[in-house]
N, C-alpha and C positions, 0 to 999 in steps of 0.2 A: 890359147891352146884351147883343141878340140874336146869334143866327148871321148873319145879314145884316148886320148890324153890322159884326160882328169882320172879318166877311171884304171889306168895303167899304174900314174902314180898311188892313188887310191890302195889298191893291190897292192903292190911294191911297199907302200907306208902301213900295213895291215898286217904283214908277213911274220912280225914277231909275236904277234897277235895267235896269228894262225896256225902256225907251225908249232907256237909253245900251249901255253895254256888252251886257247879253243882246237890243237887240235887233238887234245882229250876226248874233246866232245864229239868229234868228227870222228875216230875213232870207235868210240863206244857207239856210234848211231850206224856206221856204215856196217857194222860188223856183226849187229844183233838183230834178233827180233824183239817187239816190241812187247814187256814183260815190265812187275813194279820194279825188278832191279832194275834195269836202264832211265827207269823213272829219276831212282834212287840216287845212280851213276851221277845222269844227267845234272841232276840240281847242285851235286856236290861241284862238279866240273866245271858249272856256272859262276859259283862262288868263289871259286879260285881266277876264275879270268875277273875275278874282279867286280859281279853285278850287284852285290849286295845280295843278303840270304834273305829279302823280302822280295823282290825281283828276282832271282831265281826261282824260288817257289811259286811267284805269280806268272813267272812265264811256263813252268813245268805243270802249274795247273790248267794255264789256258791249252798248250797241247794236247792231254788229255783229253779234254774236249774235243779239240780237230781230229783226236786219233777215234774217237767213240761217234764225231757225229759222220766224219767221212768213209769211216770203215777202213783207216789206213792197218797196217801188215808186217811192214817193215822196217828196218830202221832207215832204209834209204827213205823209205817215205816220210818217214819223222822229222826227220831232217830236213827236205824240203818245206814241211810244215810250218817246223822252226823257224826255217829264214824267214818266210814269209812272217810269222812273228813278229819277230824282230825288225822287218820292215815296216810292217802295221805301224808299231808303237814309234815309231822312232819318225814317221810321215808327219813334219807339221800340217797344222791342221789350217794356217793361212802362210799366205806369202808374205815377205816384208814390206812394209811399205816405203815406196823411195819417191812417193807421188809429189814431194811438196818440192816449192820455189823457195829456197831450194831444200833438196832433203838433209838430215842430216842422221851423223851416225853416232853417237856419245860413245866411246870406247872405255869401259871399266875394269877395275881390277886389281890386286895386290902387285907389286911390285916384283919382279922375276919371273912373270909369267909370262913373258913374251907379248907385253902389250904394245911398246914401241915400235916393234916390226911386223905384227900384225896393220896397227895402224897403216906401213908402209907399204904392205903387202895389197889392202884395201885395197889404196891407191893407187898402185900397178894395177890391180884388178877391172878396176872400174875405168879406171883411163882405159884400159887394152879395149872396154866396151864400148868404146866412144864418148865416152863423158867428162864432163870440165871438174876437174876436183881439186879443193882447196884444204889444205892442212890447217888445224887450230892448234896451239900448244899451248893446250890448257893444265896441263900440271906446273904450276909455276913455283910449287914447294922446292922443285930442286931442279938447277941450273943444268943437272947435266942430263935432264926428261928433254929438254927443248934442244938443248944441243942435240942430241943423239935425232930426236925425230927431226931438225935440219937437214943434217946430212943423209935422212933417208928420201927427206922430200926432194933433193938434189937430184938422187939417184932413179925418182920415180920422174922426175920431171915436170911438178906440182908445184903452185905456189904455198906460202907458209905464210898465217899470222901469228906474230909471236910478241912476247911485252918480257920483261925483265924478272927476275927471280925475285919471287915474293908479290908479285900482280896480283888484281883481283880475276880469279878465272874465270867468274860466270863476264866480265867484262872483254874481257880477249876471248870468249866463245861468242859473247853479242858481237863484239865488231867485226869477227870472221861471217856469220850468217847476213851482218850487214851489207859487206863488201862484198860476199857470194852473190846476193841476191840483186843488188847494183851492177854486177857487173856481168850477170845473167850463169854463172856457176850453174851445175846441175846438183852438187854433191859438195857437203860438208861432214870433213872426217875430224872428231875432237876429243885429244888427249883429255885425260880427267887425272887427280892427282891418287896416286897408288897406295897412297897408307895418311892418314889425318888419325889423330891420336887418339878419338872417342867416335863410336858410334852417331852421338848427336853430331860432332862437328862433320863428319860424312853425311851425314841426312842433310845439315841443313847448307854443304855445299851444294850438292846434284841437286838440291832444290830451288838453288839462287839459279843457278846453271839454265836449269828446266825452266824457270820465270823469266829470264831470258831472251831465250829463243825465239819465241813469239813476239817479243817485243821486236825483235830485229827485223823480223819479217813475219806478217801474220800469216802468211802461203806457207810457212816451212814445216815441213813432216817433221817428226825424232824417231828413232828407233834406238834402244838403249842397249848396246850389247858389251857381254860380260865375256872376259876374257878368263878360263882356265887351263892350267896345265897336264896334259893328260897322264902323264906322267904320276901324278902326286893319287891319282884315279880316286878311292875313296872321302879321300883326305881333301880333295878338290871341292866336295859337296859340303862338308860344313863350313870351309872356309867364305865359300862361297853366298853362306846363308844370308850374313848381314848386308852384305852387297846386294842381293835380289831384295830386301826389303827395303833398305834404303833407298834405292834407285830405281825402284821399279823397273826392273831391265825387262826387256820385250827377246832377247837370247842371249845366245852365246858360243865364241866363238873357241874352239877347240883347239889348243897347239901341241904338239909333239908327242901327233898320234903314233909317228914313225919309233918312237923313243921309247916304246912300251910293249911287252905282252902283256899288258891286261886291258885288251882293248875292250873287255866287258863294260868299263866304266862309264863308256859312251852313253849305253843305256839305262843305267842307273842314273846317271846324271840327266838324262831327258826326263826322268818317272819322278825321280825326290825334287829335281827341282820345278819341274811342270813350265821347263821353259825351249823350246825348241834350240835344236842347232842347227846355225845357218851357215858358220863356217869351218872348215879342221885342216891345220899344218900338218905337213907329211916332209918336210923337208928346211933347211936354212937359207933355200933359195929366195928371189923376192915373188915368183910366179909359182911360191910352193903350199900359197894357201888358196882351198879350191872352197868351192858352194857346195853344200854339204849336201848328198842325196841320200837318201836312207835305203833305197834299195841296190844303189851302188856298192853300201855299206855293207849289208846285208851279205850283197854276191863277194865281195872281199874277203868279208868274215871267212865265209865258208869255200872262198877256194875257186870260185867261179871266174871262168875266163872272161876276158876282156872283151871281144867279140860278141 
């Protein structure tokens, strides 16, 4: 899908947020001169949009600084400044590292957030970029997880390495990375267990997987992407902290962004977890996961046209 198509999908996906909670922000800004009441109302509207109170206060403080520095006078000018601040806050400091042979994506997150379908969508996306992609069914605690991933692998037209229920996940991922390296595959996307009964087990399992990858290929690179459900908003952040600490996550996949009116949580997730958003899901189709663009996100949030 081209750049225009991605922008349109993101714009459509954020329609609930834009019309709902962020609509209040847009109405307040475009109808007003800049004064203390505007700042107070804007802070309240940002909190309603699920940015979280501390993030809302921080954005409004930065907006006030921009208004003073740039001598802004109207609400419309303030809106453009706020859009720029959000794009700046959301812009990753670095690109994903996919330089390895193979590159490995470890996909982590609790069950029910869309982890399996996100893996399939990633496979479809990278295959469309011309990469040779392999999947690894590392969630061996649930037979259904492997079965679901196998179905999606078939739809995406990519091979899958799997084992029986209860097999060692690190061994499955080792086999996949070793096979991909030997056969010249570019990318291995690995499922992992969505629920282990305590943090110690989770950390031990993910640590074992991390040690297995360089043993399978000394030239492999690893990115660990945490899948979060946008609909759960602020709850997603508290849910994620254990996984971030245990797995040393490097980025976020945010699913179901089209299903919530509280898209402000995206900003909060970026700030509170300190991780860049790498992909966002805006639909159920296999091509409805797209790389995250901070500028496109800000444009869509404020209703900019796609052209």
